[in-house]
C-alpha positions as CSV (number, residue, x, y, z in Angstrom):
1,M,26.3,-14.5,6.3
2,A,25.5,-11.6,4.0
3,D,22.1,-13.1,3.2
4,R,21.3,-13.5,6.9
5,D,22.3,-9.9,7.7
6,H,20.2,-8.7,4.7
7,W,17.1,-10.7,5.9
8,E,17.5,-9.4,9.5
9,K,17.7,-5.8,8.3
10,L,14.5,-6.4,6.1
11,S,12.7,-8.1,9.0
12,S,13.6,-5.2,11.4
13,F,12.5,-2.7,8.7
14,F,9.2,-4.6,8.2
15,E,8.5,-4.7,12.0
16,E,9.2,-1.0,12.4
17,M,6.8,-0.1,9.6
18,I,4.2,-2.3,11.2
19,R,4.6,-0.6,14.5
20,E,4.4,2.9,12.9
21,H,1.2,2.1,11.1
22,L,-0.4,0.3,14.1
23,A,0.3,3.5,16.1
24,D,-1.4,5.6,13.4
25,L,-4.4,3.3,13.2
26,S,-4.7,3.2,17.0
27,W,-4.7,7.0,17.0
28,E,-7.4,7.3,14.4
29,T,-9.7,4.6,15.9
30,R,-8.8,4.8,19.6
31,Y,-8.6,1.1,19.5
32,P,-5.5,-0.4,21.2
33,M,-3.1,-2.4,18.9
34,K,0.4,-3.7,19.4
35,I,2.7,-6.4,18.2
36,H,2.9,-9.3,20.7
37,Y,5.2,-11.6,18.8
38,S,7.7,-11.4,15.9
39,E,10.7,-13.5,15.1
40,T,12.9,-10.4,15.6
41,M,11.4,-9.8,19.1
42,R,12.1,-13.5,19.9
43,Q,15.7,-13.3,18.8
44,Q,16.3,-10.1,20.7
45,K,14.5,-11.5,23.8
46,R,11.9,-8.7,23.8
47,L,8.9,-10.9,24.2
48,A,6.6,-10.4,27.2
49,K,6.7,-13.3,29.7
50,D,3.0,-14.0,29.2
51,V,3.1,-13.9,25.4
52,S,1.8,-17.4,25.1
53,K,-1.4,-16.4,26.9
54,V,-2.2,-13.5,24.6
55,K,-5.2,-14.0,22.3
56,I,-3.9,-13.0,18.9
57,N,-6.5,-12.1,16.3
58,I,-4.3,-10.9,13.5
59,V,-1.3,-12.7,12.1
60,L,1.1,-11.0,9.7
61,F,3.3,-13.0,7.4
62,Y,6.4,-11.7,5.8
63,G,8.6,-14.0,3.8
64,P,9.6,-15.4,0.4
65,K,6.7,-15.8,-2.0
66,R,7.5,-19.4,-2.7
67,T,7.0,-20.6,0.9
68,L,4.3,-18.1,2.0
69,A,1.2,-20.1,1.3
70,D,2.5,-23.2,3.1
71,T,3.6,-21.1,6.1
72,I,0.2,-19.3,6.3
73,F,-1.8,-22.5,6.0
74,K,0.3,-24.2,8.7
75,R,0.5,-21.2,11.2
76,T,-3.3,-20.5,10.9
77,G,-4.1,-24.1,11.6
78,G,-5.8,-24.5,8.3
79,A,-8.4,-21.8,9.0
80,F,-8.2,-20.7,5.4
81,P,-8.1,-23.1,2.4
82,K,-4.6,-23.4,1.0
83,K,-5.7,-22.9,-2.6
84,D,-7.3,-19.6,-1.6
85,I,-4.1,-18.4,0.1
86,Q,-2.1,-19.4,-2.9
87,Y,-4.4,-17.7,-5.3
88,L,-4.1,-14.4,-3.4
89,I,-0.3,-14.7,-3.3
90,D,-0.1,-15.5,-7.0
91,N,-2.5,-12.7,-8.1
92,S,-1.8,-9.7,-5.8
93,I,1.1,-7.8,-4.5
94,C,0.0,-8.4,-0.9
95,S,-3.2,-9.8,0.5
96,V,-5.5,-10.0,3.6
97,K,-8.1,-12.6,4.5
98,L,-10.7,-12.1,7.2
99,K,-13.0,-14.4,9.3
100,H,-16.2,-12.9,10.7
101,R,-18.3,-13.9,13.6
102,K,-21.7,-12.2,14.3
103,G,-20.8,-9.3,12.0
104,A,-17.4,-8.7,13.7
105,I,-14.0,-9.4,12.4
106,H,-12.8,-12.4,14.5
107,F,-9.5,-13.4,12.9
108,A,-7.4,-12.2,10.0
109,Y,-4.1,-12.8,8.3
110,A,-2.1,-10.6,5.9
111,A,0.6,-11.8,3.6
112,F,3.6,-9.6,2.5
113,P,6.0,-11.2,0.1
114,A,9.6,-10.3,0.9
115,E,10.5,-9.8,-2.8
116,H,8.9,-6.3,-2.9
117,N,10.9,-3.1,-2.5
118,R,10.5,-1.0,0.6
119,H,8.1,1.5,-1.1
120,A,5.7,-1.3,-2.3
121,L,6.0,-3.0,1.1
122,R,5.1,0.2,2.9
123,A,2.0,0.8,0.7
124,C,1.0,-2.8,1.3
125,I,1.3,-2.5,5.0
126,I,-0.8,0.6,5.1
127,E,-3.5,-0.7,2.8
128,E,-3.8,-4.3,4.2
129,L,-3.7,-3.4,7.9
130,T,-6.3,-0.7,7.4
131,Q,-8.5,-3.1,5.5
132,I,-8.2,-5.5,8.4
133,M,-9.8,-2.8,10.5
134,G,-13.0,-3.3,8.4
135,L,-12.8,-0.8,5.6
136,I,-13.7,-1.6,2.1
137,N,-11.7,-3.7,-0.3
138,D,-10.2,-2.2,-3.4
139,S,-12.7,-0.3,-5.5
140,R,-12.3,2.0,-8.5
141,F,-15.3,3.9,-7.3
142,V,-13.7,5.1,-4.1
143,E,-12.0,8.4,-4.8
144,R,-9.1,10.0,-2.9
145,S,-8.3,6.8,-1.2
146,I,-5.5,4.2,-0.9
147,F,-8.3,1.6,-1.5
148,N,-8.5,2.5,-5.2
149,D,-5.8,0.6,-7.0
150,H,-6.0,3.0,-9.9
151,S,-5.2,6.0,-7.7
152,R,-1.9,7.6,-7.0
153,Y,-2.2,7.4,-3.2
154,L,0.2,5.2,-1.2
155,E,-0.6,6.6,2.3
156,L,-3.9,7.0,4.1
157,T,-5.8,10.0,2.8
158,L,-7.9,12.4,4.9
159,H,-10.9,10.6,3.3
160,D,-9.6,7.2,4.5
161,R,-9.0,8.6,8.0
162,W,-12.6,9.9,8.2
163,L,-13.8,6.5,7.2
164,L,-11.9,5.0,10.1
165,R,-13.1,7.5,12.6
166,V,-16.7,6.9,11.5
167,L,-16.4,3.2,11.6
168,Y,-14.8,3.2,15.1
169,N,-17.0,5.8,16.7
170,S,-18.5,4.4,19.9
171,E,-22.1,4.2,18.5
172,M,-21.1,1.9,15.6
173,K,-21.6,-1.7,16.6
174,P,-20.4,-4.9,14.8
175,G,-23.1,-6.5,12.8
176,M,-25.4,-3.4,12.6
177,P,-27.8,-3.4,9.6
178,A,-26.5,-1.3,6.7
179,D,-29.3,1.3,7.0
180,Q,-28.7,1.8,10.7
181,A,-24.9,2.0,10.2
182,L,-25.4,4.7,7.5
183,K,-27.8,6.6,9.7
184,E,-25.2,6.6,12.5
185,A,-22.4,7.5,10.1
186,R,-24.4,10.6,8.9
187,R,-25.2,11.6,12.5
188,Y,-21.6,11.2,13.6
189,L,-20.3,13.3,10.7
190,S,-22.9,16.0,11.2
191,V,-21.7,16.4,14.8
192,I,-17.9,16.1,14.2
193,R,-17.8,17.7,10.7
194,P,-20.9,20.0,10.5
195,E,-19.8,21.8,7.3
């Protein structure tokens, strides 16, 4: 019984952190986001009646590391090769994988092993969910950012927030050529941040 209570508390904590960060991302991007299904929501009978009709494009997995790859492979219908899923789980604290269609993110999953402490889990949630929004993967060349694994940042920085705002401004379109996207980014920043 103690293990079940512990797992339920961790699951509730995980879900609350997800909700908080989705609200933050939604504020920065003006893009609506919400959790449609979780095991906790199902157990507490908080699911919307039409949840089975909702088109879900991001699936988040939180569970024991030893079973995570099998669960992801099964629940995503084999959309990602199992060996790739296992590699990411074995070689990173947490991970995300995206599928693109016509330059736009079409489907994604993120994996969060339950063995991590709450601080590591929070940093993972912030980084991985923000990367799902289309920002860069980890790079030592990005300064003042949660996306530099050699930095001290565990929360979104002002730099990260500006990147989100630029990426989700109404003139940015999925699949834009890089030179056109950079031109639009410069134009947007010159209007919104003229200094």
